[in-house]
MISE-104190 format. One record per residue (C-alpha): x, y, z. Coordinates in Angstrom, 2 decimals, decimal comma. Example, Ala and Ser with C-alpha at 12.3 -4.5 7.8 and 13.67 -1.06 7.14 Angstrom:
2
12,30;-4,50;7,80
13,67;-1,06;7,14
END
This chain:
311
0,00;0,00;0,00
1,32;3,43;-0,94
0,03;6,91;-0,07
-0,26;9,67;-2,65
-0,78;13,41;-2,22
-2,90;14,93;-5,00
-2,62;18,67;-5,59
-5,88;19,74;-7,22
-7,76;22,78;-8,47
-11,40;23,13;-9,44
-14,28;25,45;-10,25
-16,95;24,73;-7,66
-19,98;26,31;-9,36
-21,69;23,09;-10,41
-20,84;21,09;-7,29
-22,66;20,87;-4,00
-19,31;21,11;-2,25
-15,98;19,35;-1,93
-16,99;16,62;0,52
-18,96;13,58;-0,49
-21,99;12,55;1,54
-22,27;9,16;3,17
-25,63;7,83;4,24
-24,98;4,85;6,49
-28,58;3,69;6,08
-28,07;3,15;2,33
-25,75;1,09;0,20
-22,42;2,83;-0,45
-22,54;4,84;-3,67
-20,42;7,41;-5,41
-21,45;11,01;-4,88
-20,80;12,70;-8,23
-22,17;16,02;-6,99
-19,00;16,55;-4,93
-15,33;17,06;-5,80
-14,30;14,16;-3,57
-16,81;11,79;-5,15
-15,67;12,66;-8,67
-12,02;12,12;-7,75
-12,79;8,71;-6,28
-14,69;7,78;-9,43
-11,71;8,80;-11,58
-9,30;6,82;-9,37
-11,25;3,64;-10,15
-9,58;3,45;-13,58
-6,41;2,25;-11,82
-8,22;-0,79;-10,38
-6,39;-0,82;-7,04
-6,76;-3,86;-4,80
-7,98;-1,77;-1,85
-11,15;0,28;-1,44
-10,61;3,89;-2,54
-11,01;6,39;0,29
-9,69;9,91;-0,27
-8,95;12,24;2,65
-9,52;16,00;2,35
-7,22;18,75;3,56
-10,21;20,77;4,77
-12,24;20,16;7,88
-14,94;17,56;7,37
-18,52;18,83;7,25
-21,84;17,31;6,33
-23,89;18,20;3,26
-25,48;21,06;5,18
-22,19;22,72;6,06
-20,27;22,30;2,82
-19,77;25,56;0,95
-21,29;25,14;-2,49
-19,87;27,33;-5,24
-16,43;27,91;-3,68
-13,44;27,37;-5,99
-9,87;26,19;-5,43
-6,68;27,25;-7,14
-4,84;24,75;-4,96
-6,24;22,18;-2,57
-5,02;18,74;-1,54
-6,28;15,24;-0,88
-4,40;12,08;-0,02
-5,30;8,53;-0,96
-3,91;5,06;-0,31
-3,64;2,81;-3,37
-2,46;-0,79;-3,49
-1,41;-2,04;-6,88
-1,87;-5,76;-7,64
1,91;-6,22;-8,06
2,69;-4,20;-4,93
4,69;-1,56;-6,82
3,84;2,16;-6,57
2,12;3,93;-9,43
4,22;6,35;-11,43
3,09;9,80;-10,22
3,35;11,41;-13,68
1,12;8,69;-15,11
-1,23;9,05;-12,15
-1,64;12,77;-12,84
-2,11;12,36;-16,58
-4,62;9,51;-16,42
-6,70;11,27;-13,77
-6,86;14,47;-15,82
-7,79;12,55;-18,96
-10,56;10,73;-17,09
-11,92;13,94;-15,55
-11,77;15,69;-18,92
-13,77;12,89;-20,58
-16,49;13,48;-18,01
-16,30;17,24;-18,68
-15,61;17,93;-15,02
-13,99;21,28;-14,02
-11,37;19,56;-11,86
-7,65;19,47;-12,59
-4,93;17,46;-10,86
-1,93;19,79;-10,73
0,51;17,13;-9,58
0,78;13,86;-7,66
3,49;12,77;-5,27
4,34;9,71;-3,25
4,37;10,51;0,48
5,05;8,64;3,70
2,33;6,40;5,09
2,21;8,68;8,14
1,53;11,83;6,10
-1,92;13,40;6,56
-2,96;16,19;4,20
-5,14;17,90;6,83
-3,23;17,41;10,08
0,16;18,21;8,53
-1,02;21,42;6,85
0,66;24,47;8,40
-1,74;27,00;6,97
-4,28;27,93;4,32
-4,61;31,03;2,18
-7,97;32,13;0,81
-8,52;34,65;-1,96
-11,71;36,67;-2,37
-12,27;38,49;-5,68
-14,71;41,38;-5,98
-15,20;44,25;-8,38
-16,71;47,68;-7,74
-18,38;49,68;-10,51
-16,44;52,88;-11,24
-19,67;54,61;-12,32
-22,30;52,98;-10,10
-26,02;53,70;-10,26
-27,49;55,98;-7,63
-29,30;54,57;-4,61
-32,59;55,46;-6,30
-31,57;53,62;-9,46
-30,52;50,63;-7,38
-33,99;50,58;-5,88
-35,42;50,53;-9,41
-33,21;47,53;-10,33
-31,09;49,70;-12,63
-28,05;47,90;-11,19
-29,03;44,84;-13,20
-28,57;46,82;-16,41
-24,87;47,30;-15,63
-22,35;45,38;-17,72
-20,98;42,17;-16,20
-18,56;40,08;-18,30
-20,16;36,72;-18,93
-16,79;34,97;-18,38
-16,82;36,23;-14,77
-20,28;35,00;-13,80
-19,87;32,86;-10,67
-16,14;33,70;-10,60
-16,23;37,15;-8,97
-18,58;39,27;-6,83
-19,71;42,41;-8,67
-20,75;45,43;-6,62
-22,93;48,25;-7,93
-22,46;50,27;-4,73
-23,10;54,05;-5,05
-19,79;54,65;-3,23
-16,90;52,51;-2,01
-13,90;53,47;0,16
-11,13;50,91;-0,36
-8,69;52,80;1,90
-11,12;52,46;4,77
-11,42;48,73;4,02
-7,65;48,29;3,99
-7,24;49,98;7,37
-10,09;48,06;9,01
-8,90;44,70;7,68
-5,97;44,83;10,13
-8,42;44,64;13,03
-8,84;40,95;12,18
-5,13;40,12;12,22
-3,91;38,24;15,29
-5,65;36,00;17,81
-9,38;36,62;18,31
-12,50;34,79;19,31
-14,31;34,71;15,96
-17,59;33,37;17,34
-19,50;36,27;15,73
-17,96;35,42;12,36
-18,89;31,73;12,38
-22,01;30,44;10,70
-23,62;27,57;12,57
-23,80;24,37;10,57
-26,27;21,59;11,25
-23,44;19,20;11,92
-23,35;17,78;15,43
-19,86;18,65;16,57
-19,03;18,21;20,25
-15,75;20,14;19,95
-17,74;23,22;18,89
-18,94;23,60;22,47
-15,38;23,92;23,78
-14,73;27,53;24,92
-11,59;27,74;22,75
-13,17;26,29;19,60
-13,87;29,68;18,01
-10,45;31,16;18,80
-8,35;31,52;15,64
-5,22;33,39;14,62
-5,25;35,34;11,36
-1,63;35,55;10,19
-2,09;38,05;7,41
-4,70;39,98;5,44
-3,66;41,81;2,29
-5,80;43,80;-0,13
-4,43;44,65;-3,54
-5,74;45,61;-6,98
-6,99;42,64;-8,95
-7,80;42,23;-12,61
-10,46;40,98;-14,96
-10,19;37,46;-16,36
-12,48;38,42;-19,21
-11,29;38,12;-22,81
-11,33;40,70;-25,59
-13,44;42,70;-26,21
-14,96;42,17;-22,76
-11,58;42,60;-21,06
-11,26;46,25;-22,07
-14,86;47,00;-21,15
-14,52;45,25;-17,79
-11,36;47,23;-16,96
-13,13;50,47;-17,90
-16,23;49,60;-15,85
-14,85;48,06;-12,66
-12,09;48,36;-10,09
-11,10;44,79;-9,24
-9,84;43,94;-5,75
-8,27;40,80;-4,26
-8,44;40,07;-0,53
-6,02;37,38;0,68
-6,40;35,91;4,17
-3,93;33,44;5,64
-4,36;31,38;8,82
-3,71;27,86;10,01
-7,43;27,09;10,01
-10,79;28,82;9,69
-14,27;28,47;11,11
-17,25;27,64;8,91
-17,90;30,62;6,58
-15,48;32,78;8,59
-13,76;34,19;5,50
-17,03;35,07;3,77
-18,28;36,80;6,92
-15,06;38,81;7,32
-15,20;39,87;3,68
-18,90;40,70;4,02
-18,13;42,97;6,98
-15,32;44,73;5,09
-17,52;45,26;2,02
-20,32;46,63;4,22
-17,79;49,07;5,71
-16,48;50,14;2,31
-20,05;50,65;1,08
-20,91;52,82;4,10
-23,52;50,50;5,62
-21,54;50,10;8,86
-18,57;51,83;10,51
-15,37;50,63;12,18
-17,03;50,58;15,59
-19,44;47,88;14,37
-16,54;45,65;13,32
-14,75;46,29;16,63
-17,88;45,32;18,58
-18,38;42,12;16,58
-14,77;41,14;17,31
-14,64;42,12;20,99
-18,11;40,84;21,94
-17,98;37,34;20,42
-21,53;36,06;20,14
-23,95;35,08;17,39
-26,12;37,90;18,76
-23,36;40,44;18,01
-23,65;39,99;14,25
-24,73;43,22;12,60
-27,52;42,32;10,17
-26,60;45,19;7,87
-23,66;42,98;6,93
-24,39;40,52;4,12
-22,56;37,22;3,80
-20,18;37,57;0,85
-21,31;35,22;-1,97
-19,43;31,96;-2,41
-18,70;32,69;-6,08
-15,85;35,10;-5,24
-14,04;32,76;-2,83
-11,01;30,64;-3,82
-8,88;28,35;-1,70
-5,59;29,77;-2,92
-3,04;27,52;-1,23
-2,70;24,74;1,35
0,68;25,20;3,00
3,04;22,48;4,21
6,48;22,77;5,73
8,22;22,08;2,43
6,29;24,67;0,38
END
């Protein structure tokens, strides 16, 4: 038996989430609505002797707590495979065959690389950190508040290539300098209870008083860019200011990144002020959430990198 680390990327729009669902009351079946299920289906072409069970680098959730629509530029899974002759699979062949199989099924999943790792390696427990990227774009010439009320915002140009890849704002005003300054309030160790959505998963560790304490290592906000193609690229650049928010930490709570981004966007749009963010951070409670803050849509969120000691 040999263990392999698969470095993968995917567009999550058409999937329910990354984790497969397992109903113990039913016969085992492949869940092709999840990234994990599709990978396990593709791995069947190698006909290993053992049962295929992939392990995700992200925290395990149930169907109700899996973020649908989130993308990954780099994520990882590990899997044990036993070849009939006992020899390891060639990792270059493993990568190529998996990509060919996924491509035949027209699945937006790509295996970036495969590597043989020690039997003791665990892609989740050995991860030293994770970096998330959130992409959003703000209209340079937004409609007025009155026009927004009249649904004029929906007449604004949005490049079709960016649908479900970026969050487009038609805010009457947006202060990115204010957002940059306030983002540093989140850096460091905090109790992020206010910024955690409650999943329906029964998780005993969630009741531990330290469960919602996390350390944000870094938040950076920099100009982004359109991924549209000509002629939409020029029009997108003329219409929108693109921004990338990168957040790095060892681990995150459920929907923590989308809640942080939602709070920063609400600040930049003038719906809340810095005091609201300070209160949500310093009075950690689900009751402290300011309902003027909207959860940032999943379409703009990308798992950018899973970090290990050797990368």
